[in-house]
C-alpha positions in Angstrom: -3.6 -39.2 8.8 -1.9 -38.2 12.0 1.8 -37.6 11.5 2.5 -36.3 15.0 0.4 -38.1 17.6 2.0 -36.1 20.5 0.7 -32.8 19.1 -2.2 -34.2 17.1 -0.9 -32.8 13.8 -2.1 -34.3 10.5 -0.5 -34.5 7.1 -3.1 -32.1 5.9 -1.9 -29.5 8.4 1.7 -30.0 7.3 0.7 -29.6 3.7 -1.2 -26.4 4.5 1.8 -25.1 6.4 4.1 -25.9 3.5 1.7 -24.1 1.1 1.8 -21.2 3.5 5.6 -21.0 3.3 7.1 -23.7 5.6 10.1 -25.3 4.0 11.9 -27.0 6.8 11.3 -29.1 9.9 12.3 -26.0 11.9 9.4 -24.1 10.3 7.0 -27.0 11.2 8.3 -27.0 14.7 7.7 -23.3 15.0 4.3 -23.4 13.3 2.8 -26.7 14.5 5.0 -27.8 17.4 6.0 -31.1 15.9 9.2 -33.0 16.7 9.7 -31.4 20.1 8.7 -34.4 22.2 9.7 -37.8 20.8 10.7 -36.7 17.3 9.4 -39.9 15.6 7.2 -37.9 13.2 10.2 -36.0 11.7 10.8 -38.3 8.7 7.1 -38.4 7.7 6.7 -34.7 8.2 9.8 -34.1 6.1 8.4 -36.3 3.3 5.1 -34.3 3.4 7.1 -31.1 3.0 9.1 -32.5 0.0 5.9 -33.7 -1.7 4.3 -30.3 -1.5 7.4 -28.5 -2.7 7.9 -31.0 -5.6 11.1 -32.5 -4.3 11.8 -36.2 -4.5 12.6 -38.3 -1.5 16.2 -39.2 -0.7 17.5 -42.1 -2.8 16.6 -45.5 -1.3 13.9 -43.9 0.9 10.3 -44.7 0.4 7.9 -41.8 0.6 4.8 -42.2 2.7 1.5 -41.2 1.2 -1.8 -40.5 3.0 -4.8 -42.6 2.1 
């Protein structure tokens, strides 16, 4: 699914970047260009990073999953 419509970045691309070493939103901004324009994709992108790195979502926050 598209996570960042502004830059046409998908959850798959975020997962690949995470597997390639990206650990933070700053890394994703550098590698994929996300969160520079409107920033609405940041929470979903962060959830994707956490999922790849085996971290749980913050308490009280639902994690989005791709279909």
